[in-house]
ROPAFI-187078 format. One record per residue (C-alpha): residue number from 1; residue in three letters; x, y, z. Coordinates in Angstrom, 2 decimals. Layout:
R     n   res         u         v         w
R   NUM   ALA         X         Y         Z
...
***
This chain:
R     n   res         u         v         w
R     1   MET     81.83    136.27    134.01
R     2   GLN     80.96    133.79    131.35
R     3   HIS     81.97    130.13    131.38
R     4   ARG     82.35    127.70    128.53
R     5   VAL     82.85    124.08    129.63
R     6   GLY     83.03    121.20    127.26
R     7   CYS     85.01    118.13    126.13
R     8   GLY     85.61    119.26    122.49
R     9   PHE     85.01    122.41    120.57
R    10   PRO     84.42    125.13    121.33
R    11   ILE     86.27    125.46    124.57
R    12   ALA     89.31    127.42    125.76
R    13   PRO     92.46    125.42    126.27
R    14   LEU     92.15    123.11    129.32
R    15   PRO     94.04    124.48    132.39
R    16   LEU     96.72    121.70    132.46
R    17   VAL    100.32    122.36    133.33
R    18   GLY    103.59    121.08    131.89
R    19   GLY    103.78    118.70    128.92
R    20   PRO    100.10    117.64    128.77
R    21   LEU     98.86    121.18    128.40
R    22   ASN    100.73    121.48    124.96
R    23   SER     99.72    118.00    124.01
R    24   TRP     96.05    118.68    124.50
R    25   ARG     96.22    122.06    122.79
R    26   TYR     98.12    120.51    119.89
R    27   VAL     95.40    117.85    119.49
R    28   THR     92.73    120.65    119.10
R    29   HIS     94.88    122.51    116.49
R    30   ALA     95.58    119.28    114.59
R    31   VAL     92.16    117.97    114.49
R    32   ALA     90.97    121.53    113.42
R    33   ALA     93.56    121.74    110.68
R    34   PHE     92.91    118.19    109.42
R    35   SER     89.17    118.75    109.32
R    36   LEU     89.61    121.44    106.75
R    37   GLY     91.15    118.96    104.10
R    38   PRO     89.54    116.64    101.65
R    39   PRO     87.73    113.69    103.54
R    40   ARG     89.94    110.84    102.41
R    41   LYS     93.29    112.65    102.73
R    42   ARG     91.98    114.22    106.02
R    43   ASP     91.12    110.92    107.63
R    44   ARG     94.27    109.18    106.80
R    45   ARG     96.37    112.06    108.17
R    46   LEU     94.10    112.13    111.24
R    47   LEU     94.43    108.49    111.99
R    48   THR     98.38    108.66    111.66
R    49   PHE     98.30    111.69    113.93
R    50   VAL     96.03    109.95    116.44
R    51   LEU     98.28    106.92    116.78
R    52   ASN    101.49    108.87    116.96
R    53   TRP    100.05    111.29    119.55
R    54   GLN     98.71    108.52    121.78
R    55   ALA    102.11    106.79    121.83
R    56   GLY    103.95    110.09    122.48
R    57   LEU    101.57    111.27    125.20
R    58   LYS    101.94    108.12    127.05
R    59   LYS    105.69    108.57    127.13
R    60   GLU    105.44    112.13    128.02
R    61   MET    102.98    111.54    130.89
R    62   ARG    105.24    108.81    132.41
R    63   ARG    108.09    111.29    132.73
R    64   SER    105.92    114.16    133.77
R    65   LYS    104.44    114.53    137.19
R    66   SER    102.33    117.52    136.16
R    67   LEU     99.22    115.46    135.60
R    68   SER     99.32    113.83    139.10
R    69   ILE     98.62    117.30    140.83
R    70   LEU     95.33    117.75    139.13
R    71   PRO     92.02    116.98    141.00
R    72   ARG     90.40    113.75    140.15
R    73   ASN     87.47    115.50    138.62
R    74   LYS     89.66    117.42    136.26
R    75   LYS     91.44    114.23    135.38
R    76   ARG     88.20    112.80    134.25
R    77   LEU     87.30    115.89    132.22
R    78   ILE     90.75    115.70    130.42
R    79   ALA     90.16    111.95    129.72
R    80   ALA     86.69    112.56    128.42
R    81   ALA     87.92    115.46    126.25
R    82   VAL     90.81    113.32    124.74
R    83   LEU     88.44    110.46    124.02
R    84   ALA     85.82    112.70    122.62
R    85   VAL     88.22    113.80    119.89
R    86   LEU     90.27    110.77    119.30
R    87   LEU     87.67    107.93    119.23
R    88   PRO     85.34    109.48    116.75
R    89   ALA     88.32    110.58    114.64
R    90   THR     89.81    107.12    114.64
R    91   ALA     86.62    105.52    113.60
R    92   ALA     86.07    108.08    110.83
R    93   ALA     89.64    107.43    109.49
R    94   GLN     89.02    103.78    109.28
R    95   GLU     85.95    104.30    107.05
R    96   PRO     86.79    107.40    105.06
R    97   GLU     83.78    106.76    102.68
R    98   VAL     81.38    107.60    105.38
R    99   PRO     81.30    111.31    106.33
R   100   ALA     81.55    111.88    110.06
R   101   PRO     78.35    113.07    111.60
R   102   ARG     78.24    116.84    112.37
R   103   ALA     76.05    119.11    114.32
R   104   GLU     75.92    122.92    113.69
R   105   GLY     79.14    122.61    111.71
R   106   PHE     81.14    120.72    114.43
R   107   PRO     82.16    117.10    114.73
R   108   ILE     79.81    115.15    116.97
R   109   GLY     81.08    114.94    120.57
R   110   PRO     79.70    113.90    123.77
R   111   PRO     76.22    114.81    124.96
R   112   ALA     75.51    117.88    127.07
R   113   LYS     75.05    117.19    130.75
R   114   ILE     73.26    119.28    133.42
R   115   THR     74.91    118.73    136.78
R   116   ASN     72.96    121.24    138.87
R   117   PHE     69.68    123.28    138.63
R   118   THR     68.12    124.73    141.73
R   119   ALA     65.71    127.41    142.86
R   120   GLU     66.25    129.10    146.27
R   121   PRO     63.94    129.56    147.83
R   122   SER     61.67    127.15    146.05
R   123   SER     58.44    128.53    147.67
R   124   VAL     57.78    132.27    147.96
R   125   ARG     55.01    134.79    148.14
R   126   SER     53.91    136.63    145.14
R   127   GLY     56.45    139.38    144.19
R   128   GLU     59.36    137.75    146.13
R   129   PRO     62.60    137.02    144.34
R   130   VAL     64.00    133.56    143.52
R   131   THR     67.52    132.79    142.58
R   132   LEU     68.04    130.11    139.88
R   133   THR     71.46    128.33    139.90
R   134   TRP     72.75    126.01    137.29
R   135   ALA     75.89    124.14    135.91
R   136   ALA     76.45    122.04    132.97
R   137   PHE     79.27    120.67    130.72
R   138   ASN     79.70    119.65    127.09
R   139   SER     77.06    122.20    126.22
R   140   ASP     77.40    124.70    123.31
R   141   ASN     74.03    126.35    123.81
R   142   MET     72.19    126.89    127.07
R   143   SER     68.74    128.51    127.73
R   144   ILE     65.97    128.72    130.35
R   145   ASP     62.38    129.26    129.37
R   146   GLN     59.94    131.70    131.00
R   147   CYS     61.85    134.54    129.33
R   148   VAL     65.09    134.02    131.18
R   149   GLY     66.81    133.33    127.71
R   150   VAL     70.27    132.46    126.79
R   151   ILE     72.66    131.63    129.59
R   152   PRO     76.27    130.62    130.26
R   153   ALA     77.31    127.04    131.18
R   154   ARG     77.41    128.04    134.80
R   155   GLY     75.77    130.84    136.63
R   156   THR     72.85    132.33    138.61
R   157   ARG     69.89    134.51    137.62
R   158   ARG     67.31    136.27    139.79
R   159   VAL     63.56    135.97    138.81
R   160   THR     60.36    137.15    140.35
R   161   PRO     57.53    134.75    139.39
R   162   ALA     53.96    136.14    139.69
R   163   VAL     52.51    132.66    139.81
R   164   THR     53.61    129.11    140.51
R   165   THR     56.12    128.63    137.61
R   166   THR     58.02    125.66    136.16
R   167   TYR     61.42    126.72    134.77
R   168   THR     63.16    124.33    132.32
R   169   LEU     66.83    124.43    131.62
R   170   THR     67.89    123.12    128.19
R   171   ALA     71.58    122.21    127.44
R   172   LYS     72.37    121.45    123.80
R   173   GLY     75.44    119.52    122.95
R   174   ARG     76.84    118.15    119.65
R   175   GLY     76.26    114.57    120.94
R   176   GLY     72.81    115.25    122.54
R   177   ASN     70.81    117.46    124.70
R   178   ASP     69.84    117.45    128.41
R   179   LYS     66.84    119.09    130.13
R   180   ARG     65.92    119.65    133.74
R   181   SER     62.96    121.44    135.29
R   182   ILE     62.19    122.98    138.65
R   183   THR     58.90    124.41    139.95
R   184   VAL     58.69    127.53    142.15
R   185   ILE     55.56    127.48    144.35
R   186   VAL     54.06    130.96    144.70
R   187   SER     51.46    131.68    147.34
R   188   GLY     49.25    134.75    148.00
R   189   LEU     48.31    134.89    144.32
R   190   ASN     47.12    138.08    142.71
R   191   PRO     43.95    137.00    140.86
R   192   SER     44.81    138.96    137.77
R   193   ALA     48.22    137.10    137.60
R   194   LEU     46.62    133.83    137.17
R   195   SER     46.04    134.47    133.47
R   196   ALA     49.17    136.27    132.96
R   197   ALA     51.64    134.35    130.82
R   198   PRO     55.13    135.83    130.03
R   199   ILE     55.49    137.00    126.44
R   200   CYS     58.84    135.85    125.34
R   201   ILE     60.82    136.53    122.18
R   202   ASP     63.46    133.93    120.99
R   203   VAL     66.87    135.11    120.31
R   204   GLN     66.64    134.51    116.59
R   205   ASP     63.32    136.40    116.47
R   206   GLN     64.80    139.55    117.93
R   207   PRO     65.15    142.54    115.53
R   208   ILE     68.52    143.00    114.05
R   209   PRO     70.17    145.99    115.72
R   210   ARG     71.27    148.84    113.64
R   211   MET     73.90    151.62    113.88
R   212   GLY     72.88    154.46    111.64
R   213   ASP     72.17    153.17    108.21
R   214   HIS     73.71    149.78    108.52
R   215   PRO     73.21    146.60    110.69
R   216   ASP     75.29    146.55    113.85
R   217   LEU     77.48    143.44    113.67
R   218   SER     78.77    143.72    117.18
R   219   GLY     78.92    140.56    119.37
R   220   VAL     80.72    137.38    120.07
R   221   TYR     80.45    134.82    117.34
R   222   ILE     81.79    131.42    116.39
R   223   GLY     82.17    130.05    112.83
R   224   GLY     84.47    127.10    113.24
R   225   PHE     83.81    124.01    111.10
R   226   ALA     80.56    125.56    109.84
R   227   ILE     82.78    127.68    107.50
R   228   VAL     83.20    125.30    104.54
R   229   PRO     84.50    125.45    101.00
R   230   MET     81.88    126.64     98.52
R   231   ASP     84.01    125.92     95.49
R   232   LYS     86.86    123.42     94.69
R   233   PRO     90.25    125.24     94.44
R   234   VAL     92.06    124.66     90.98
R   235   LEU     95.76    125.09     90.80
R   236   LYS     96.96    126.89     87.75
R   237   PRO     99.39    124.79     85.59
R   238   GLY    102.88    124.63     87.03
R   239   ALA    101.74    125.53     90.61
R   240   GLU    101.74    122.03     92.02
R   241   HIS    104.72    122.85     94.21
R   242   PHE    102.42    125.06     96.37
R   243   LYS    100.63    122.07     97.72
R   244   LEU    101.58    121.13    101.25
R   245   THR    103.98    118.25    101.85
R   246   GLU    102.87    115.34    104.14
R   247   GLU    105.14    116.49    106.78
R   248   GLU    103.63    120.03    106.71
R   249   ARG    100.14    118.43    106.87
R   250   ALA    101.12    116.29    109.81
R   251   LEU    102.48    119.22    111.79
R   252   GLY     99.71    121.60    110.99
R   253   PRO     99.85    125.30    109.86
R   254   THR    100.15    126.74    113.41
R   255   ALA    102.54    124.31    115.28
R   256   GLN    104.79    127.30    115.88
R   257   CYS    101.92    129.40    117.35
R   258   VAL    101.88    131.91    114.44
R   259   PRO     98.69    133.54    113.37
R   260   PRO     96.80    131.45    110.71
R   261   GLY     95.78    134.33    108.53
R   262   VAL     92.55    135.26    106.72
R   263   PRO     90.15    133.57    106.34
R   264   THR     91.53    130.61    108.34
R   265   SER     91.19    132.56    111.58
R   266   THR     87.37    132.57    111.05
R   267   MET     87.39    128.79    110.59
R   268   TRP     89.19    127.85    113.84
R   269   PRO     86.91    126.51    116.57
R   270   TYR     87.34    129.51    118.80
R   271   PRO     85.15    132.60    119.22
R   272   LEU     85.71    135.98    117.66
R   273   GLU     84.30    139.31    118.71
R   274   ILE     83.16    142.00    116.41
R   275   VAL     83.23    145.54    117.77
R   276   GLN     81.49    148.05    115.40
R   277   LYS     81.85    151.79    115.40
R   278   PRO     80.40    154.36    112.90
R   279   ASP     83.62    154.35    110.74
R   280   LEU     85.45    151.44    112.03
R   281   VAL     85.05    147.63    112.66
R   282   VAL     87.40    145.78    115.07
R   283   ILE     87.54    141.94    115.01
R   284   LEU     89.12    140.26    118.15
R   285   TYR     90.09    136.64    117.90
R   286   GLU     90.33    134.50    120.96
R   287   ALA     92.95    132.15    119.53
R   288   TYR     96.64    133.14    119.30
R   289   PRO     95.34    135.97    120.12
R   290   MET     94.86    138.45    117.07
R   291   PHE     93.10    141.49    116.13
R   292   ARG     92.10    143.33    113.06
R   293   ILE     91.20    147.07    112.74
R   294   ILE     89.06    147.62    109.62
R   295   PRO     88.28    151.30    108.63
R   296   THR     84.89    151.68    106.89
R   297   ASP     85.17    155.29    106.04
R   298   GLY     86.37    154.80    102.48
R   299   SER     90.10    154.76    103.31
R   300   PRO     92.26    152.94    100.71
R   301   HIS     94.99    150.44    101.65
R   302   PRO     98.20    152.26    102.57
R   303   ASP    101.11    152.34    100.08
R   304   ASN    104.08    150.09    100.51
R   305   LEU    102.47    147.61    102.93
R   306   ASP    104.77    145.50    104.99
R   307   PRO    103.71    141.83    104.42
R   308   THR    102.02    140.36    107.60
R   309   TYR    100.31    137.23    108.59
R   310   MET     96.77    138.90    108.82
R   311   GLY     97.25    141.26    105.95
R   312   ASN     95.72    144.76    105.80
R   313   SER     92.00    145.22    105.81
R   314   VAL     89.72    148.13    104.61
R   315   GLY     85.94    147.85    104.41
R   316   HIS     82.93    149.46    102.96
R   317   TRP     79.31    148.84    103.04
R   318   GLU     77.17    147.50    100.06
R   319   GLY     73.72    147.94    101.41
R   320   ASP     73.49    145.85    104.58
R   321   THR     76.68    143.81    103.79
R   322   LEU     80.03    144.72    105.09
R   323   VAL     82.63    144.12    102.40
R   324   VAL     86.26    143.85    103.67
R   325   ASP     89.15    143.75    101.12
R   326   VAL     92.34    142.10    102.60
R   327   THR     95.82    142.32    101.00
R   328   GLY     99.34    142.73    102.03
R   329   PHE     99.93    139.09    103.15
R   330   SER    103.21    137.49    103.82
R   331   ASP    103.66    134.06    102.30
R   332   LYS    103.97    132.26    105.71
R   333   THR    100.35    131.15    106.04
R   334   VAL     98.39    128.51    104.30
R   335   ILE     94.89    128.09    102.88
R   336   THR     93.60    124.60    103.15
R   337   ASP     96.22    122.40    101.61
R   338   TYR     98.07    125.09     99.75
R   339   HIS    100.88    127.68    100.33
R   340   HIS    100.34    131.08     98.68
R   341   THR    102.43    133.98     97.57
R   342   THR    102.39    137.64     98.60
R   343   ALA     99.84    138.22     95.78
R   344   PHE     97.26    136.37     97.96
R   345   HIS     94.05    138.42     98.17
R   346   VAL     90.85    137.90    100.16
R   347   VAL     87.49    139.68     99.90
R   348   GLU     85.12    138.94    102.92
R   349   ARG     81.39    139.67    103.12
R   350   TYR     79.57    139.90    106.41
R   351   ARG     75.78    140.10    106.24
R   352   ARG     73.64    139.82    109.39
R   353   THR     70.69    137.76    108.17
R   354   SER     68.98    137.37    111.69
R   355   TYR     69.67    138.62    115.24
R   356   ASP     71.85    135.52    116.02
R   357   THR     73.52    134.82    112.62
R   358   ILE     75.99    136.42    110.28
R   359   ASN     76.36    134.98    106.86
R   360   TYR     80.03    134.99    106.04
R   361   VAL     81.63    134.47    102.68
R   362   ALA     85.34    134.78    101.86
R   363   THR     86.56    134.94     98.24
R   364   ILE     90.17    133.67     97.94
R   365   ASP     92.50    134.51     95.06
R   366   ASP     96.24    134.22     94.31
R   367   PRO     96.99    134.50     90.51
R   368   ASN    100.35    132.81     91.03
R   369   VAL     98.67    129.73     92.62
R   370   PHE     95.16    129.32     91.66
R   371   ALA     93.51    129.26     88.21
R   372   ALA     90.35    131.16     89.41
R   373   PRO     89.06    132.70     92.59
R   374   TRP     87.21    130.27     95.02
R   375   ARG     85.21    130.70     98.17
R   376   TYR     84.69    129.70    101.62
R   377   GLY     81.43    130.32    103.47
R   378   GLY     78.94    129.59    106.29
R   379   PRO     77.20    131.06    109.26
R   380   LEU     78.78    132.89    112.33
R   381   LYS     76.54    132.17    115.25
R   382   LEU     76.00    134.75    118.01
R   383   HIS     76.77    133.77    121.55
R   384   PRO     75.68    136.67    123.80
R   385   GLU     76.44    134.59    126.90
R   386   TRP     80.22    134.27    125.94
R   387   ASP     83.22    136.53    126.63
R   388   LEU     86.55    135.94    124.94
R   389   GLN     88.96    134.10    127.22
R   390   GLU     92.62    134.00    127.68
R   391   TYR     94.57    131.91    125.15
R   392   VAL     98.31    131.40    125.37
R   393   CYS     99.60    129.11    122.68
R   394   GLU    103.29    129.79    123.48
R   395   GLN    103.05    128.36    127.09
R   396   ASN    105.05    125.11    127.41
R   397   ASN    105.20    124.89    123.68
R   398   LYS    107.22    121.96    122.44
R   399   ASP    108.87    120.70    119.41
R   400   TYR    106.56    117.89    118.06
R   401   HIS    108.86    117.21    115.00
R   402   ASP    110.16    114.21    116.82
R   403   LEU    106.86    112.96    117.94
R   404   LEU    104.98    113.27    114.59
R   405   ILE    107.76    112.93    111.93
R   406   ASN    110.64    110.90    113.23
R   407   LYS    108.43    108.18    114.92
R   408   LYS    106.74    106.78    111.89
***
């Protein structure tokens, strides 16, 4: 069982109950949505949202007893999580000329913190096993050297050191890293083991797996805010009415828990899992949740498609690049700050450039809205230590129209 623990992105929704659950989930959605827009407009919208949300949440928590039943340590985690999102966002909104610092595509958050790292037993004879146990929070990447490799935020691992060995745990967070080391004393040494040093291969240096003639894209990845515009969208003359209104921007595109569409699903700060078969690719999204089944056997789009949020996808290989053509969209989703029509069309390209990275590019077109096609792109980073977690947007979902629109 994998664990992801943090005070910002990427984490699963915090396990609150009642009103505060929806409030925190809405903050994550809103910050994600606002972060996709132009900096000046994005920061003004985010500051307005923060002030309204803070006032509304105080009132909601006064009339709700749900928060009082939480353990003290979870209350602290919630408070840290809220502050990690709200305080940097407020500061950025007050000075929109200065881009907010980012790390690996995500806004800077609190530093990673290791809370526990032990070895039991700490002294063994050569050949006897040792159990490493660890826990950390606010960490997006965790690893232990001496060939242990990438690990989840909490867990155990059995090792068998041949000689006295120091293990170093590294936790990397968007606001800073943390390290802790422990030494296992090994007695009864085998003389030949004294010169034996483990030969380790970093994740990024492992060979790209292949399935037949093509790279195997299978794995759990996250793109999030690392997926950014590569071009500036240009509206065609007369299409100005497709721009989102201020009210629509304030509420965000998924306030009603509907799927965000393609390529927006890849840009949310939640993981996705790619499952590749010889003639088929399936993409599972943690958020909402959603899935896409993409034939790669040369099948065309079906005739008379029913418009859907996620569209209809068919794929083919161009060398080592998976090309996915997506059409058949409804007009219910948005892309950045724009509505679109049912003529919306996306072409995605997935190319695994290293063991832990897929280069993702999405070309977007709607001849009724945009003067020319334009692109989003960026890396999808592999997280072999993660599993997709349960995500329930509808639970305790509330109407935030009164909170965000009527209380200006």
